[in-house]
DRENDO-1510 file (C-alpha; in Angstrom, 1 decimal, always signed):
<recs>
REC; n; res; u; v; w
REC; 1; MET; +0.3; +32.5; +1.9 .
REC; 2; ASP; -0.3; +29.2; +3.6 .
REC; 3; GLU; +3.1; +28.0; +4.8 .
REC; 4; SER; +2.0; +24.4; +4.8 .
REC; 5; ARG; +1.9; +24.6; +1.0 .
REC; 6; VAL; +5.5; +25.6; +0.5 .
REC; 7; SER; +7.3; +24.0; +3.4 .
REC; 8; VAL; +9.6; +21.0; +2.9 .
REC; 9; ALA; +8.4; +18.0; +4.9 .
REC; 10; ALA; +10.8; +16.8; +7.7 .
REC; 11; PRO; +11.8; +13.1; +7.8 .
REC; 12; PHE; +8.7; +11.0; +8.2 .
REC; 13; THR; +8.8; +9.7; +11.8 .
REC; 14; VAL; +6.1; +9.0; +14.3 .
REC; 15; PHE; +7.0; +12.3; +16.1 .
REC; 16; GLU; +6.7; +14.3; +12.9 .
REC; 17; ALA; +3.5; +12.5; +11.9 .
REC; 18; ARG; +1.9; +13.4; +15.2 .
REC; 19; LYS; +2.9; +17.1; +14.7 .
REC; 20; THR; +1.1; +17.1; +11.4 .
REC; 21; LEU; -1.9; +15.4; +13.0 .
REC; 22; ASP; -2.1; +18.0; +15.7 .
REC; 23; GLU; -2.0; +20.8; +13.2 .
REC; 24; VAL; -4.6; +19.4; +10.8 .
REC; 25; CYS; -6.9; +18.7; +13.7 .
REC; 26; ARG; -6.6; +22.3; +14.9 .
REC; 27; LYS; -7.4; +23.5; +11.4 .
REC; 28; VAL; -10.6; +21.6; +11.0 .
REC; 29; GLY; -11.7; +21.7; +14.7 .
REC; 30; LEU; -11.0; +18.1; +15.6 .
REC; 31; CYS; -9.5; +16.7; +18.8 .
REC; 32; ALA; -6.1; +14.9; +18.3 .
REC; 33; GLU; -5.7; +14.0; +22.0 .
REC; 34; GLY; -5.6; +10.3; +22.5 .
REC; 35; ALA; -5.3; +9.6; +18.8 .
REC; 36; GLU; -4.1; +6.0; +18.1 .
REC; 37; LEU; -1.4; +5.3; +15.6 .
REC; 38; LEU; -2.6; +2.3; +13.7 .
REC; 39; ARG; +0.3; +2.0; +11.1 .
REC; 40; LEU; +3.4; +3.8; +9.9 .
REC; 41; GLY; +4.3; +2.9; +6.3 .
REC; 42; GLU; +3.8; +5.0; +3.2 .
REC; 43; ASN; +1.2; +6.8; +5.4 .
REC; 44; ALA; +0.8; +7.4; +9.1 .
REC; 45; ILE; -2.7; +6.2; +9.9 .
REC; 46; PHE; -4.3; +7.5; +13.0 .
REC; 47; GLN; -7.7; +6.8; +14.6 .
REC; 48; LEU; -9.5; +9.6; +16.4 .
REC; 49; GLY; -11.6; +7.9; +19.0 .
REC; 50; ALA; -14.1; +10.6; +19.9 .
REC; 51; GLU; -15.0; +11.5; +16.3 .
REC; 52; LYS; -14.7; +8.0; +14.9 .
REC; 53; LEU; -12.5; +9.1; +12.1 .
REC; 54; ILE; -9.4; +7.8; +10.4 .
REC; 55; VAL; -6.7; +10.4; +9.4 .
REC; 56; ARG; -4.3; +9.3; +6.8 .
REC; 57; ILE; -1.1; +11.4; +6.5 .
REC; 58; ALA; +1.2; +10.8; +3.5 .
REC; 59; ARG; +4.9; +11.3; +3.5 .
REC; 60; SER; +5.3; +14.3; +1.2 .
REC; 61; ALA; +3.5; +16.7; -1.2 .
REC; 62; ALA; +4.9; +14.7; -4.1 .
REC; 63; VAL; +2.1; +12.2; -3.6 .
REC; 64; LEU; -0.7; +14.8; -3.4 .
REC; 65; PRO; -2.2; +13.4; -6.8 .
REC; 66; ASP; -2.4; +10.0; -5.2 .
REC; 67; ALA; -4.4; +11.4; -2.2 .
REC; 68; LYS; -6.8; +13.1; -4.6 .
REC; 69; LYS; -7.2; +9.9; -6.5 .
REC; 70; GLU; -7.9; +8.0; -3.3 .
REC; 71; VAL; -11.0; +10.1; -2.6 .
REC; 72; ALA; -12.3; +9.8; -6.2 .
REC; 73; VAL; -11.7; +6.1; -6.3 .
REC; 74; ALA; -13.6; +5.5; -3.0 .
REC; 75; GLU; -16.6; +7.3; -4.3 .
REC; 76; TRP; -16.6; +5.4; -7.6 .
REC; 77; LEU; -16.3; +2.0; -5.8 .
REC; 78; ARG; -19.2; +2.7; -3.5 .
REC; 79; GLN; -21.3; +3.9; -6.5 .
REC; 80; SER; -20.4; +0.7; -8.3 .
REC; 81; GLY; -21.6; -1.4; -5.3 .
REC; 82; LEU; -18.2; -2.7; -4.3 .
REC; 83; PRO; -17.9; -2.3; -0.4 .
REC; 84; ALA; -15.2; +0.3; +0.2 .
REC; 85; ALA; -14.0; +2.8; +2.8 .
REC; 86; GLN; -15.9; +6.0; +2.8 .
REC; 87; PRO; -14.3; +9.5; +2.9 .
REC; 88; ALA; -15.5; +11.8; +5.6 .
REC; 89; GLY; -17.1; +15.1; +4.7 .
REC; 90; TYR; -14.2; +17.5; +4.7 .
REC; 91; ALA; -12.6; +19.5; +1.9 .
REC; 92; GLN; -9.8; +17.1; +1.1 .
REC; 93; PRO; -7.1; +16.2; +0.6 .
REC; 94; MET; -5.5; +19.0; +2.7 .
REC; 95; LEU; -1.8; +19.8; +2.5 .
REC; 96; VAL; -0.4; +20.4; +6.0 .
REC; 97; GLN; +3.3; +20.7; +6.9 .
REC; 98; GLY; +4.0; +19.5; +3.3 .
REC; 99; ARG; +2.0; +16.4; +3.7 .
REC; 100; PRO; -1.3; +15.4; +2.1 .
REC; 101; VAL; -4.0; +14.5; +4.7 .
REC; 102; THR; -7.3; +12.7; +4.1 .
REC; 103; PHE; -10.2; +11.8; +6.5 .
REC; 104; TRP; -12.2; +8.6; +6.5 .
REC; 105; HIS; -15.1; +7.2; +8.5 .
REC; 106; VAL; -14.1; +4.4; +10.9 .
REC; 107; ILE; -15.4; +1.0; +9.8 .
REC; 108; GLY; -16.8; -0.7; +12.9 .
REC; 109; ASN; -15.2; -4.1; +13.3 .
REC; 110; LYS; -14.2; -6.8; +15.9 .
REC; 111; GLY; -10.7; -7.2; +14.5 .
REC; 112; ASP; -11.6; -10.3; +12.5 .
REC; 113; ARG; -9.1; -10.9; +9.7 .
REC; 114; ALA; -10.3; -11.2; +6.1 .
REC; 115; SER; -9.4; -14.5; +4.4 .
REC; 116; THR; -7.5; -15.0; +1.2 .
REC; 117; LYS; -10.8; -16.1; -0.3 .
REC; 118; ASP; -12.3; -12.7; +0.7 .
REC; 119; LEU; -9.4; -11.0; -1.0 .
REC; 120; ALA; -9.8; -13.0; -4.2 .
REC; 121; ARG; -13.5; -12.3; -4.4 .
REC; 122; ILE; -13.0; -8.6; -4.0 .
REC; 123; LEU; -10.2; -8.5; -6.6 .
REC; 124; ARG; -12.3; -10.5; -9.0 .
REC; 125; ARG; -15.2; -8.0; -8.7 .
REC; 126; LEU; -12.8; -5.0; -9.0 .
REC; 127; HIS; -11.0; -6.4; -12.0 .
REC; 128; HIS; -14.3; -6.8; -13.8 .
REC; 129; LEU; -15.6; -3.3; -13.1 .
REC; 130; PRO; -15.9; -0.9; -16.1 .
REC; 131; VAL; -13.8; +2.2; -15.4 .
REC; 132; PRO; -15.8; +5.4; -16.1 .
REC; 133; SER; -14.3; +7.8; -18.5 .
REC; 134; ASN; -14.2; +10.6; -16.0 .
REC; 135; LEU; -12.0; +8.6; -13.6 .
REC; 136; ALA; -8.5; +9.3; -14.9 .
REC; 137; LEU; -6.7; +6.3; -13.5 .
REC; 138; PRO; -2.9; +6.5; -14.2 .
REC; 139; LYS; -1.1; +3.7; -15.9 .
REC; 140; PHE; +0.1; +1.2; -13.3 .
REC; 141; ASP; +3.7; +1.7; -12.3 .
REC; 142; ILE; +4.8; -1.4; -10.3 .
REC; 143; PHE; +8.1; +0.4; -9.4 .
REC; 144; ASP; +6.5; +3.5; -8.1 .
REC; 145; ARG; +8.5; +5.1; -5.2 .
REC; 146; VAL; +11.2; +2.4; -5.2 .
REC; 147; SER; +13.8; +4.5; -6.8 .
REC; 148; GLU; +13.1; +7.4; -4.4 .
REC; 149; ARG; +13.3; +5.1; -1.4 .
REC; 150; ILE; +16.8; +3.9; -2.5 .
REC; 151; ASP; +18.0; +7.4; -3.1 .
REC; 152; LYS; +16.9; +8.6; +0.3 .
REC; 153; ALA; +18.1; +5.7; +2.3 .
REC; 154; GLU; +20.6; +6.6; +5.0 .
REC; 155; ALA; +21.2; +3.1; +6.3 .
REC; 156; LEU; +23.0; +1.8; +3.2 .
REC; 157; SER; +26.6; +1.5; +2.4 .
REC; 158; LYS; +27.7; +2.5; -1.1 .
REC; 159; SER; +27.9; -1.2; -2.1 .
REC; 160; ASP; +24.4; -1.9; -0.7 .
REC; 161; HIS; +23.0; +1.2; -2.5 .
REC; 162; ASP; +24.7; +0.1; -5.8 .
REC; 163; PHE; +23.3; -3.4; -5.4 .
REC; 164; LEU; +19.7; -2.2; -4.9 .
REC; 165; ARG; +20.1; +0.2; -7.8 .
REC; 166; ASP; +21.4; -2.6; -10.1 .
REC; 167; ARG; +18.6; -4.9; -8.9 .
REC; 168; LEU; +16.0; -2.3; -9.7 .
REC; 169; ASP; +17.4; -1.6; -13.2 .
REC; 170; GLY; +17.6; -5.3; -14.0 .
REC; 171; LEU; +14.0; -5.9; -12.9 .
REC; 172; ARG; +12.8; -2.9; -14.9 .
REC; 173; GLU; +14.2; -4.6; -18.1 .
REC; 174; MET; +12.7; -8.0; -17.2 .
REC; 175; TYR; +9.3; -6.5; -16.4 .
REC; 176; ALA; +9.2; -4.6; -19.7 .
REC; 177; SER; +9.5; -7.9; -21.6 .
REC; 178; LEU; +6.6; -9.6; -19.9 .
REC; 179; ARG; +3.5; -10.5; -21.9 .
REC; 180; PHE; +0.5; -10.7; -19.6 .
REC; 181; PRO; -2.3; -13.2; -20.3 .
REC; 182; LEU; -5.2; -11.3; -18.6 .
REC; 183; ASP; -6.9; -8.2; -19.9 .
REC; 184; LEU; -5.9; -4.8; -18.5 .
REC; 185; CYS; -8.3; -3.3; -15.9 .
REC; 186; ALA; -8.5; -1.2; -12.7 .
REC; 187; VAL; -6.0; -2.6; -10.2 .
REC; 188; HIS; -5.6; -1.9; -6.5 .
REC; 189; GLY; -1.9; -1.8; -6.6 .
REC; 190; ASP; -1.3; -3.0; -3.0 .
REC; 191; ALA; -3.7; -6.0; -2.8 .
REC; 192; HIS; -3.1; -7.7; +0.5 .
REC; 193; GLN; -5.3; -8.9; +3.3 .
REC; 194; GLN; -4.4; -5.9; +5.5 .
REC; 195; ASN; -6.2; -3.7; +3.0 .
REC; 196; LEU; -9.5; -5.4; +3.8 .
REC; 197; ILE; -11.7; -4.8; +6.9 .
REC; 198; VAL; -14.4; -7.1; +8.1 .
REC; 199; ALA; -17.3; -4.9; +9.3 .
REC; 200; LEU; -19.5; -5.7; +12.2 .
REC; 201; ASP; -22.2; -7.1; +9.9 .
REC; 202; GLY; -19.6; -9.4; +8.2 .
REC; 203; THR; -19.2; -7.3; +5.0 .
REC; 204; VAL; -15.7; -7.2; +3.7 .
REC; 205; LEU; -14.6; -3.7; +2.7 .
REC; 206; LEU; -11.7; -2.6; +0.6 .
REC; 207; ILE; -9.4; +0.2; +1.8 .
REC; 208; ASP; -6.3; +2.1; +0.9 .
REC; 209; PHE; -6.7; +3.4; -2.7 .
REC; 210; GLU; -3.5; +5.5; -3.2 .
REC; 211; ARG; -1.9; +2.9; -5.6 .
REC; 212; PHE; -5.1; +2.4; -7.7 .
REC; 213; ALA; -4.3; +2.4; -11.4 .
REC; 214; PHE; -5.0; +0.8; -14.8 .
REC; 215; GLY; -2.8; -2.1; -15.5 .
REC; 216; PRO; -2.3; -5.9; -15.5 .
REC; 217; PRO; -4.4; -7.8; -12.9 .
REC; 218; GLU; -1.6; -10.2; -12.5 .
REC; 219; THR; +0.2; -7.6; -10.5 .
REC; 220; ASP; -2.5; -7.6; -7.8 .
REC; 221; LEU; -2.7; -11.4; -7.7 .
REC; 222; ALA; +1.1; -11.7; -7.4 .
REC; 223; VAL; +1.1; -10.1; -4.0 .
REC; 224; THR; -0.7; -13.0; -2.4 .
REC; 225; ALA; +1.4; -15.5; -4.4 .
REC; 226; THR; +4.6; -13.8; -3.2 .
REC; 227; GLU; +3.4; -13.9; +0.4 .
REC; 228; ARG; +2.7; -17.6; -0.1 .
REC; 229; TYR; +6.3; -18.1; -1.4 .
REC; 230; ILE; +7.8; -16.4; +1.7 .
REC; 231; GLY; +5.6; -18.5; +4.1 .
REC; 232; TRP; +2.9; -16.0; +5.1 .
REC; 233; HIS; +0.0; -18.2; +3.8 .
REC; 234; THR; -0.6; -22.0; +4.0 .
REC; 235; ALA; -1.0; -24.1; +0.9 .
REC; 236; GLU; -4.7; -24.4; +1.7 .
REC; 237; ASP; -5.1; -20.6; +2.0 .
REC; 238; TYR; -3.5; -20.0; -1.3 .
REC; 239; GLU; -5.6; -22.7; -3.0 .
REC; 240; ALA; -8.7; -21.0; -1.6 .
REC; 241; PHE; -7.4; -17.7; -3.1 .
REC; 242; VAL; -6.8; -19.3; -6.5 .
REC; 243; GLY; -10.2; -21.1; -6.5 .
REC; 244; ALA; -12.1; -17.9; -5.6 .
REC; 245; TYR; -10.4; -15.8; -8.3 .
REC; 246; GLY; -10.2; -18.5; -11.0 .
REC; 247; PHE; -6.6; -17.9; -12.1 .
REC; 248; ASP; -3.2; -19.0; -10.5 .
REC; 249; VAL; -0.6; -16.4; -11.3 .
REC; 250; SER; +2.1; -18.5; -9.7 .
REC; 251; VAL; +2.1; -21.0; -12.6 .
REC; 252; TRP; +2.5; -18.2; -15.2 .
REC; 253; GLU; +6.0; -18.0; -16.5 .
REC; 254; GLY; +6.2; -14.3; -15.7 .
REC; 255; PHE; +5.5; -14.8; -12.0 .
REC; 256; ALA; +9.2; -15.1; -11.0 .
REC; 257; VAL; +9.7; -11.5; -12.2 .
REC; 258; LEU; +6.7; -10.2; -10.3 .
REC; 259; ARG; +7.8; -12.1; -7.2 .
REC; 260; ALA; +11.3; -10.6; -7.4 .
REC; 261; ILE; +9.8; -7.1; -7.8 .
REC; 262; ASN; +7.5; -7.6; -4.8 .
REC; 263; GLU; +10.4; -8.7; -2.7 .
REC; 264; LEU; +12.4; -5.6; -3.6 .
REC; 265; LYS; +9.4; -3.4; -2.9 .
REC; 266; MET; +8.7; -5.1; +0.5 .
REC; 267; THR; +12.4; -4.6; +1.5 .
REC; 268; THR; +12.7; -1.0; +0.4 .
REC; 269; TRP; +9.3; -0.2; +2.0 .
REC; 270; LEU; +10.5; -1.4; +5.4 .
REC; 271; MET; +13.9; +0.3; +4.9 .
REC; 272; GLN; +12.1; +3.7; +5.3 .
REC; 273; ASN; +11.4; +2.9; +9.0 .
REC; 274; VAL; +14.7; +1.3; +10.2 .
REC; 275; SER; +15.2; +4.2; +12.7 .
REC; 276; GLU; +11.9; +3.5; +14.4 .
REC; 277; SER; +13.0; +0.3; +16.2 .
REC; 278; GLU; +15.8; -2.3; +16.3 .
REC; 279; MET; +13.2; -4.9; +15.4 .
REC; 280; ILE; +12.5; -3.2; +12.1 .
REC; 281; ALA; +16.2; -2.7; +11.5 .
REC; 282; LEU; +16.8; -6.4; +12.1 .
REC; 283; GLU; +14.0; -7.4; +9.8 .
REC; 284; PHE; +15.3; -5.1; +7.1 .
REC; 285; ARG; +18.8; -6.7; +7.3 .
REC; 286; ARG; +17.2; -10.1; +7.1 .
REC; 287; ARG; +15.2; -9.2; +3.9 .
REC; 288; PHE; +18.2; -7.4; +2.4 .
REC; 289; ALA; +20.4; -10.5; +2.9 .
REC; 290; SER; +17.7; -12.6; +1.1 .
REC; 291; LEU; +17.8; -10.3; -1.9 .
REC; 292; ARG; +21.5; -10.9; -2.2 .
REC; 293; ASP; +21.0; -14.7; -2.1 .
REC; 294; SER; +18.1; -15.6; -4.2 .
REC; 295; SER; +18.3; -19.3; -3.1 .
REC; 296; ALA; +18.0; -18.4; +0.6 .
REC; 297; ALA; +14.9; -19.3; +2.5 .
REC; 298; ARG; +12.5; -16.3; +3.0 .
REC; 299; SER; +12.0; -16.4; +6.8 .
REC; 300; TRP; +10.5; -12.9; +6.7 .
REC; 301; LYS; +8.2; -11.4; +9.4 .
REC; 302; PRO; +5.2; -9.3; +8.4 .
REC; 303; PHE; +5.0; -5.7; +9.5 .
</recs>
């Protein structure tokens, strides 16, 4: 029996992610030496220089269905003509050391940052794509993984844990009462600029498909509106976003609920990595304090 299929994944640190990378590369005959860690969040994302491949390593086997969905969604988007990341030709996802692993072709780029207008244009195209019947997108769960993050957090006192749990429960009730003005559609689920790459020829490609689902497009739009609220976009950049999409979610009466949910998600997402550096731990404490005081200025730093 393949032990990687039954083992329980160790805590998701850079060290453990690199161990998984080494093993999966041995299994498929790739070289992990010199691999660059691009990001550690819900996934550890490595670039293999020699093979020009991206390796995405998820936190646990519990998200294996999401990894399978990523590959299927990527193929659908490319067939639909929407520029998107391309899976590499391996049998995937693989489950190694209790973690789903997928392989993607590197998108050649100069490091140019996609604009908010680019994001709006991609989202408008995505939200108008008909979803094929054989692509079984799940119903969008805006609270996906938040409860698990709170339960697993080791850096919280009991009162802090209780506060987050109460906040989550309250937001669930408020979200359930929302009435969305736009039609349901395929949504990205994590629609921010970092999930776009500007290729060498100027084409803007969409990446990171693990949160793809069928749900309210307002949830995608509210990510950029929330980032505007906490100061990560200028007024001009946000106006360009609204103009390119054709709808301003921030003036909808339900936006305050979506913003509060996004702030909770952004805080609990960062909470997973507080042991990685004092800078991350400091930023988590800053965000957590903001959650306790809704009137406080959001001087958050992006990670």
